C-alpha positions in Angstrom: 207.6 -109.6 -64.2 206.7 -107.4 -61.2 203.1 -107.0 -62.4 202.9 -110.8 -62.8 204.2 -111.3 -59.3 201.7 -108.8 -57.9 198.7 -110.4 -59.7 199.7 -113.9 -58.6 200.1 -112.7 -55.0 196.6 -111.1 -55.0 194.9 -114.1 -56.5 196.8 -116.4 -54.1 195.8 -114.5 -51.0 192.1 -114.6 -52.1 192.1 -118.2 -53.1 193.3 -119.2 -49.6 190.7 -117.0 -47.9 190.0 -119.6 -45.2 193.6 -119.2 -43.9 193.0 -116.6 -41.2 196.7 -115.7 -41.0 197.3 -114.4 -44.5 198.1 -110.8 -44.0 196.1 -109.8 -47.1 192.9 -111.1 -45.6 192.0 -107.9 -43.8 190.2 -106.9 -46.9 187.9 -109.9 -46.8 184.6 -109.4 -44.9 181.7 -111.5 -43.8 178.2 -110.5 -42.7 176.6 -113.9 -41.7 178.5 -114.4 -38.5 176.8 -111.6 -36.5 174.6 -109.8 -39.1 177.3 -107.1 -39.2 180.0 -106.6 -41.8 183.3 -107.6 -40.2 186.8 -108.6 -41.3 187.2 -112.3 -41.4 190.0 -111.9 -38.8 187.5 -110.4 -36.3 185.0 -113.3 -36.3 185.0 -115.9 -33.6 182.8 -118.3 -35.6 184.3 -121.2 -37.6 183.8 -119.5 -41.0 185.0 -120.3 -44.6 184.7 -118.0 -47.6 184.6 -119.0 -51.3 185.7 -115.8 -53.0 184.8 -114.3 -56.4 188.3 -114.9 -57.6 188.1 -118.6 -56.8 184.7 -118.9 -58.5 186.1 -117.1 -61.6 189.2 -119.3 -61.7 187.5 -122.6 -61.1 184.3 -122.0 -63.3 181.9 -123.9 -61.2 178.5 -124.5 -62.8 176.4 -124.5 -59.6 176.6 -123.4 -56.0 176.7 -127.0 -55.0 179.9 -127.5 -56.9 181.5 -124.6 -55.2 180.3 -125.7 -51.7 181.8 -129.2 -52.3 185.3 -127.6 -52.0 184.7 -126.7 -48.3 185.8 -128.9 -45.5 183.0 -130.6 -43.6 180.6 -130.5 -46.6 179.6 -133.6 -48.6 177.0 -133.9 -51.4 174.7 -136.6 -52.7 172.7 -136.2 -55.9 169.8 -138.0 -57.6 171.3 -137.6 -61.1 172.9 -134.8 -63.0 172.7 -131.0 -63.0 169.5 -129.7 -61.5 168.5 -133.1 -59.9 167.5 -133.3 -56.3 170.6 -133.1 -54.1 171.5 -133.3 -50.4 174.1 -131.1 -48.8 175.5 -132.3 -45.5 177.4 -129.9 -43.2 179.3 -131.8 -40.6 176.9 -134.7 -41.2 173.7 -132.6 -40.8 171.4 -132.3 -43.9 169.8 -129.5 -45.8 166.9 -128.9 -43.5 169.3 -128.0 -40.7 171.3 -125.6 -42.9 170.0 -122.0 -43.3 170.6 -120.8 -46.8 170.5 -117.1 -47.5 170.8 -115.0 -50.7 172.1 -111.6 -49.7 170.8 -112.3 -46.2 167.3 -113.3 -47.5 166.0 -116.7 -46.5 166.0 -119.3 -49.3 164.2 -122.0 -47.2 161.2 -123.5 -49.1 158.5 -124.5 -46.6 156.9 -126.8 -49.2 160.2 -128.8 -49.6 161.1 -131.5 -47.0 164.7 -130.6 -47.4 164.3 -126.9 -46.8 166.5 -125.0 -49.3 166.8 -126.5 -52.8 170.4 -125.6 -53.8 170.2 -127.7 -57.0 168.8 -124.7 -59.0 171.3 -122.1 -57.8 173.7 -121.6 -60.7 177.0 -119.8 -60.4 176.6 -116.3 -61.9 177.1 -112.8 -60.5 178.4 -114.0 -57.1 180.8 -112.0 -55.0 181.4 -114.6 -52.4 179.8 -117.5 -50.5 180.0 -117.5 -46.7 179.8 -120.7 -44.8 179.3 -120.3 -41.0 179.6 -123.6 -39.2 177.9 -124.7 -36.0 174.6 -123.8 -34.4 173.5 -120.3 -35.4 169.9 -120.1 -34.1 171.0 -117.5 -31.5 171.5 -115.1 -34.5 169.3 -116.4 -37.3 166.6 -118.5 -35.7 165.2 -121.8 -37.0 166.9 -124.0 -39.7 170.4 -123.0 -38.6 171.4 -126.0 -36.4 174.3 -127.1 -38.7 175.2 -123.6 -39.8 174.5 -120.8 -42.3 175.3 -120.5 -46.0 175.0 -117.0 -47.3 175.4 -116.3 -51.1 176.4 -112.7 -51.6 175.9 -111.3 -55.1 178.1 -108.6 -56.7 177.4 -104.9 -56.3 177.4 -102.2 -58.9 180.6 -100.1 -59.2 180.9 -96.5 -60.3 180.4 -96.0 -64.0 179.0 -98.5 -66.6 180.4 -102.1 -66.4 179.4 -105.3 -68.1 180.5 -108.9 -68.5 179.6 -111.8 -70.8 180.3 -115.5 -70.2 179.8 -118.3 -72.7 180.4 -122.0 -72.2 179.7 -125.3 -74.1 180.7 -128.9 -73.7 179.7 -132.4 -72.9 176.1 -133.6 -72.8 175.3 -130.9 -75.3 175.6 -128.3 -72.5 175.3 -124.7 -73.3 175.7 -121.9 -70.8 175.2 -118.1 -71.2 175.6 -115.3 -68.7 175.6 -111.5 -68.8 175.7 -108.7 -66.2 175.5 -105.0 -66.8 175.6 -102.3 -64.1 175.7 -98.5 -63.8 176.6 -96.5 -60.7 176.7 -92.9 -59.7 176.9 -91.0 -56.4 173.1 -90.9 -56.2 172.1 -94.4 -57.3 173.3 -97.7 -58.8 171.5 -100.5 -60.7 172.6 -104.0 -61.8 170.9 -106.5 -64.1 172.1 -110.0 -64.4 170.9 -112.9 -66.5 172.1 -116.5 -67.0 170.8 -119.6 -68.8 172.0 -123.2 -68.9 170.7 -125.9 -71.1 171.9 -129.5 -71.2 170.7 -132.9 -72.5 172.3 -134.4 -69.4 172.4 -138.1 -68.8 170.0 -140.6 -67.2 169.2 -139.9 -63.6 168.5 -143.5 -62.6 170.7 -146.5 -63.5 171.3 -149.8 -61.8 174.8 -150.1 -60.3 177.5 -151.1 -62.8 175.1 -150.6 -65.8 176.2 -148.2 -68.5 174.2 -144.9 -68.2 174.5 -144.6 -72.0 172.1 -147.6 -72.3 169.3 -145.4 -71.0 167.5 -142.2 -72.1 169.0 -138.8 -71.1 167.4 -136.5 -68.5 167.9 -132.9 -69.5 167.9 -129.7 -67.6 167.4 -126.0 -68.3 167.6 -123.0 -66.0 167.0 -119.3 -66.5 167.9 -116.9 -63.7 167.3 -113.2 -63.7 168.1 -110.7 -61.0 167.8 -106.9 -60.6 169.4 -104.9 -57.8 169.3 -101.2 -57.2 170.3 -98.7 -54.5 169.2 -95.1 -54.1 171.5 -93.0 -51.9 169.2 -90.4 -50.4 172.0 -88.8 -48.4 175.5 -89.8 -47.4 174.0 -91.7 -44.4 170.7 -93.1 -45.8 169.9 -95.6 -48.5 167.0 -97.4 -50.1 167.6 -100.8 -51.7 165.4 -103.1 -53.9 166.2 -106.6 -55.1 164.4 -109.2 -57.1 165.7 -112.6 -58.2 163.7 -115.1 -60.4 164.8 -118.7 -61.0 162.9 -120.8 -63.6 164.1 -124.3 -64.0 162.9 -127.6 -65.6 164.5 -130.9 -64.8 163.7 -134.3 -66.3 163.9 -137.3 -63.9 163.1 -141.0 -63.6 160.6 -142.6 -61.2 159.9 -146.0 -59.9 162.2 -148.9 -59.0 164.3 -151.4 -60.9 163.2 -155.0 -61.2 165.5 -158.1 -61.1 166.0 -157.8 -64.9 167.3 -154.3 -64.6 164.2 -152.7 -66.2 162.4 -149.6 -65.1 159.3 -148.5 -67.0 159.6 -145.1 -65.4 163.1 -144.6 -67.0 161.7 -142.4 -69.7 161.2 -138.7 -70.6 157.7 -138.5 -69.0 158.6 -137.0 -65.7 159.6 -133.4 -65.4 159.7 -131.0 -62.5 159.0 -127.3 -63.4 160.3 -125.0 -60.7 159.7 -121.2 -60.3 161.3 -119.3 -57.4 161.1 -115.6 -57.0 162.7 -113.6 -54.2 161.9 -110.0 -53.4 163.4 -107.6 -50.8 163.2 -103.9 -49.9 165.2 -102.2 -47.2 166.0 -98.8 -45.8 169.1 -98.0 -43.8 169.9 -94.9 -41.8 173.1 -94.0 -40.0 172.7 -91.7 -37.0 176.0 -91.0 -35.1 177.0 -94.4 -33.7 173.8 -96.1 -34.9 173.1 -97.9 -38.1 169.4 -98.6 -38.3 167.9 -100.9 -40.9 164.3 -101.8 -41.8 163.7 -104.6 -44.3 160.9 -106.6 -45.9 161.5 -110.0 -47.6 159.2 -112.2 -49.6 160.2 -115.6 -51.1 157.8 -117.6 -53.4 158.4 -121.2 -54.4 156.3 -123.1 -56.9 156.8 -126.6 -58.3 154.8 -128.6 -60.8 155.5 -132.3 -61.1 154.6 -132.9 -64.8 153.7 -136.5 -65.7 153.3 -137.8 -62.1 150.3 -140.2 -61.7 150.4 -140.3 -57.9 151.2 -138.1 -54.9 151.4 -134.3 -55.3 151.0 -132.5 -58.6 151.7 -128.9 -57.5 153.4 -127.4 -54.6 153.4 -123.8 -53.4 155.4 -122.3 -50.6 155.9 -118.8 -49.3 158.0 -117.1 -46.6 157.7 -113.5 -45.5 159.9 -111.6 -43.0 159.9 -108.0 -41.8 162.7 -106.9 -39.5 164.2 -103.8 -37.9 167.6 -103.8 -36.3 170.1 -101.3 -35.0 173.9 -101.8 -35.0 175.2 -99.6 -32.2 179.0 -99.1 -32.2 179.7 -98.0 -28.6 183.5 -98.2 -28.8 186.0 -98.3 -31.6 186.1 -102.1 -31.8 182.9 -103.0 -29.9 179.3 -103.1 -31.2 175.8 -104.2 -30.1 173.1 -105.4 -32.5 169.5 -105.7 -31.4 166.5 -106.3 -33.5 163.0 -107.7 -33.8 160.8 -109.1 -36.5 157.8 -111.0 -37.7 157.8 -114.0 -40.0 155.3 -116.2 -41.7 155.4 -119.5 -43.7 152.6 -120.7 -46.0 152.2 -124.0 -47.8 149.5 -125.4 -50.0 149.5 -128.2 -52.5 147.3 -130.1 -55.0 147.4 -133.8 -55.4 146.7 -135.7 -58.6 143.2 -136.6 -57.3 142.5 -132.8 -56.9 142.6 -133.0 -53.1 144.3 -129.9 -51.5 145.7 -128.8 -48.2 146.9 -125.5 -46.9 148.5 -124.2 -43.7 150.4 -121.3 -42.4 152.8 -120.8 -39.5 153.6 -117.4 -37.8 156.4 -116.3 -35.5 157.8 -113.3 -33.7 161.4 -112.9 -32.6 163.8 -110.6 -30.7 167.6 -110.9 -30.8 170.7 -109.3 -29.3 174.4 -109.7 -30.3 177.4 -108.2 -28.6 181.0 -108.2 -29.9 184.1 -107.0 -28.0 187.7 -106.9 -28.9 190.2 -106.8 -25.9 193.8 -106.6 -27.1 194.4 -110.3 -28.1 190.9 -111.6 -27.3 187.7 -111.4 -29.3 184.4 -112.2 -27.6 180.9 -112.5 -29.1 177.6 -113.3 -27.4 174.2 -113.8 -29.0 170.7 -114.4 -27.6 167.4 -114.8 -29.5 163.9 -115.4 -28.4 161.4 -116.9 -30.9 157.7 -117.0 -30.2 155.7 -119.4 -32.4 152.0 -119.8 -32.9 152.3 -123.6 -33.4 155.1 -124.6 -31.0 156.6 -123.8 -27.7 158.6 -120.5 -27.5 162.3 -120.9 -27.3 165.4 -119.0 -26.2 168.6 -119.9 -28.1 172.1 -118.5 -27.9 175.7 -118.6 -28.8 179.1 -117.6 -27.3 182.3 -117.4 -29.2 185.8 -116.6 -28.2 189.1 -116.2 -30.1 192.5 -115.7 -28.6 195.3 -114.4 -30.8 198.5 -115.5 -29.1 200.6 -113.9 -31.8 200.6 -113.4 -35.5 201.1 -117.1 -36.1 199.0 -118.8 -33.5 195.4 -118.4 -32.4 192.6 -120.5 -30.7 188.9 -120.3 -31.2 185.9 -121.9 -29.5 182.1 -121.6 -30.0 179.2 -123.0 -28.0 175.7 -122.6 -29.4 172.1 -123.9 -29.3 169.5 -124.3 -32.0 165.8 -125.0 -32.3 164.4 -126.4 -35.5 160.6 -126.4 -35.9 159.1 -129.0 -38.2 158.4 -127.8 -41.7 154.7 -127.7 -42.6 155.2 -130.1 -45.5 156.7 -132.7 -43.1 153.6 -132.5 -40.9 151.3 -132.8 -43.9 153.4 -135.6 -45.5 151.1 -135.9 -48.6 153.1 -139.1 -49.7 152.0 -141.1 -46.6 150.9 -140.8 -43.0 150.5 -137.2 -41.7 152.0 -136.3 -38.3 150.6 -133.1 -36.8 152.3 -134.0 -33.5 155.9 -133.5 -34.7 158.0 -131.8 -32.1 160.9 -129.4 -32.7 164.5 -130.5 -32.7 166.8 -129.1 -30.1 170.5 -128.9 -30.9 173.7 -128.2 -28.9 176.9 -127.6 -30.7 180.6 -127.0 -29.7 183.7 -126.5 -31.7 187.4 -125.8 -30.8 189.9 -124.6 -33.3 193.7 -124.2 -33.4 195.3 -122.1 -36.2 199.0 -122.1 -36.7 200.4 -120.2 -39.7 199.0 -122.0 -42.8 197.4 -124.9 -40.8 194.1 -125.1 -39.0 192.6 -127.9 -37.0 189.0 -127.8 -35.7 187.2 -130.3 -33.5 183.4 -130.2 -33.5 180.5 -132.0 -31.8 176.8 -131.5 -32.1 173.9 -133.3 -30.4 170.3 -133.3 -31.7 167.5 -134.2 -29.4 164.2 -135.3 -31.0 165.7 -135.7 -34.4 163.0 -135.6 -37.2 163.5 -138.5 -39.6 161.6 -140.6 -42.1 160.2 -143.7 -40.6 158.1 -146.2 -42.5 155.4 -144.1 -44.1 155.9 -140.7 -42.4 158.1 -138.3 -40.5 158.6 -139.0 -36.8 160.7 -137.8 -33.9 163.6 -140.1 -33.0 163.7 -140.3 -29.2 167.1 -139.7 -27.6 170.1 -137.9 -28.9 171.8 -138.2 -32.3 175.5 -137.2 -32.2 177.7 -135.6 -34.9 181.3 -135.3 -34.1 184.7 -135.2 -35.8 187.5 -132.9 -36.9 188.6 -130.8 -39.9 192.2 -130.3 -40.9 193.2 -127.7 -43.5 196.4 -126.5 -45.1 196.7 -123.7 -47.6 200.0 -122.3 -48.8 201.5 -120.2 -51.6 204.8 -122.2 -51.7 206.3 -119.9 -54.3 205.3 -116.9 -56.5 203.8 -119.3 -59.0 202.5 -122.3 -57.0 199.6 -122.5 -54.6 198.5 -125.7 -52.9 195.8 -126.5 -50.5 194.0 -129.5 -49.0 191.3 -130.2 -46.3 190.5 -133.5 -44.6 187.3 -134.2 -42.6 186.7 -137.1 -40.3 183.1 -137.6 -39.3 181.1 -139.8 -36.9 177.3 -139.4 -37.3 175.2 -141.7 -35.2 171.6 -141.9 -34.2 170.2 -142.6 -30.7 170.9 -146.4 -31.2 174.6 -145.6 -31.9 174.1 -146.7 -35.5 176.1 -144.9 -38.2 173.7 -142.7 -40.2 173.4 -143.4 -43.9 174.7 -141.3 -46.8 177.4 -139.5 -44.8 181.1 -140.4 -45.7 183.3 -141.2 -42.7 186.1 -139.3 -44.3 186.7 -136.9 -47.2 190.0 -135.4 -48.5 190.0 -132.5 -51.0 193.1 -131.1 -52.6 194.0 -128.4 -55.1 197.1 -127.2 -56.9 197.3 -123.9 -58.8 200.2 -123.1 -61.1 200.9 -119.6 -62.6 204.4 -120.2 -64.1 203.3 -120.0 -67.7 202.8 -116.6 -69.3 199.1 -115.6 -69.1 198.1 -119.2 -68.1 196.7 -120.4 -64.9 196.6 -124.2 -64.4 194.5 -125.9 -61.7 194.2 -129.5 -60.8 192.0 -130.7 -58.0 190.9 -134.0 -56.5 188.4 -135.4 -54.0 188.5 -138.6 -52.1 185.3 -139.9 -50.5 185.7 -142.6 -47.9 183.3 -145.3 -46.7 179.6 -144.3 -47.1 176.5 -146.6 -47.1 173.0 -146.2 -48.5 171.4 -147.4 -45.2 171.9 -146.9 -41.5 174.4 -149.0 -39.4 176.7 -149.5 -42.4 174.1 -151.4 -44.3 173.0 -151.3 -47.9 175.2 -150.4 -50.8 178.6 -148.9 -50.5 178.5 -145.5 -52.2 181.9 -144.2 -51.2 185.6 -145.2 -51.6 186.4 -143.4 -54.8 188.6 -140.5 -56.0 187.7 -137.9 -58.6 190.2 -135.7 -60.5 189.3 -132.4 -62.3 191.3 -129.7 -64.0 190.9 -126.2 -65.3 193.2 -124.2 -67.6 192.6 -120.4 -67.9 194.3 -118.3 -70.7 194.2 -114.5 -70.4 194.2 -113.1 -74.0 194.1 -109.6 -72.6 192.9 -107.8 -69.4 189.3 -108.0 -70.6 189.1 -111.4 -72.3 189.8 -114.8 -70.8 189.2 -118.3 -72.3 189.3 -121.6 -70.4 189.0 -125.4 -70.7 187.6 -127.5 -67.9 187.8 -131.3 -67.6 185.8 -133.1 -64.9 186.3 -136.7 -63.8 189.5 -136.9 -65.8 190.0 -140.6 -65.3 186.4 -141.5 -66.0 185.6 -142.9 -62.6 182.3 -144.8 -62.3 180.6 -144.1 -59.0 177.2 -143.4 -57.4 176.6 -141.0 -54.5 173.1 -142.5 -54.0 172.5 -146.1 -54.8 170.7 -146.4 -58.2 171.4 -142.8 -59.4 173.9 -141.9 -62.1 176.8 -139.5 -62.0 178.7 -137.8 -64.8 181.4 -139.6 -66.8 184.5 -137.8 -68.0 183.3 -134.4 -69.4 184.9 -131.4 -71.0 183.9 -127.8 -71.4 185.3 -124.7 -73.1 184.3 -121.1 -72.4 185.1 -117.5 -72.5 184.6 -114.5 -70.3 184.7 -110.9 -71.5 184.5 -107.8 -69.3 184.1 -104.3 -70.6 
């Protein structure tokens, strides 16, 4: 019984990682808040962490599914797994959220939405860090809403391996394997995963049965290789490569009054290939930790079957950076760095016309962090010099006051500067606009944390918001405002029961004070974990999505006002082998997150995970 209590306590402390007052949280670290590895308790930013333990207990299929458990995040999807999706963080969309994989930019300059999270499956992930609020003072462009950093697992000493198998509804099959080997001189890890599903139709008129239409399948193969060479005790070489190859079927066109769509067939497919490379060298010299890194991300997309618009997209980002983390006192450090970056986009339309353009930049940044008894203080400044836009200085200041072990207050003020993506300027689907101006963002949040409860108020203003208008992208004059609050509660109420919920209230309005489309006014997410049965973990979770409309000013179709229930049961056969059953949409709720696009009915999956 004592071992069972200990195991439950450890899992519980990690599953409530966003509660900054759990005593066990000193072991949880984040790197995205300042580009330095810090205890989550020593970060002033409004940060949430999805831990490896939560991922393994909940068996998410994709990163999107995992992110949807976080307060302030909402999702819209154009169909099933792999379909185009939009992630909103405090009401601000993909293009204003910087997505990183192990600190490497995952932003696709050939994609109008920036990072395409739809093809990031859950496998080999140590944790997912979500840093909320403007972060350009640390990370530069694309970080107006915040930063999502996906941290993959590292190799341990010795030889270790794991296998995951899953099958279920929509003829879904999932396979994953990881093997690693580590010594004092080097370590290497190879990971592979594949998911294949028949899926369900992506487009369907509201209230029509998706089973009346053809299925839109999806397949994804992801490979990654990581290695570290420990030259000395204080110097290290690291190499990483990750390749994602995915193919998703989709429907095109619009429905007529008879509910027919000639494009609802298996003609249209999007073939996606993404490869990320990085190499770095780090050297510790007394109080300095110097790091030099090179990163290259390549994005390719082929729209098979399309008869208009763009046939092939190609995007590339490069970054070279050097920084130094100088620890000048026991609890105080200074990070300063500089780098060069370049984005490149080209495409081929169905009529063989092409276009190509690149954008270059230089940057310098400085971050300082101090700990004074009960007060934490962090300041960041960054200067970006662009070849296509005005240069910009952005910054951030954060403060945290720990009144006692139960009560603390945090506040952050930051600015952001989002330059238009090349593909938005090109706009190969309509009218080009080479005169697009950058967006400027100011954000503020204030948080109160008392024992197991946290309450955060937030407000962001975007000047010169870039939005689709008619046949192209244009700057919206004036300020768009995103404000609201997040309430969270996480508690291990006994040795066997863990409960948690978060509630978000959002007001997202444009310069005309119209409510922006596709953002829910309120969301409520709740979860209960029970460990009272021998070797069994039972989880039930629910999400309520409030009022949400398909068009601005509460116009168009209502795509909110529904509740979804899901459940997972894990059974531990022995310390190495675990089997599980997962049921999504238990009550078979019919809903659409985007008007005219289908979502999954009740579905069930069974799987096993073996570690050795």
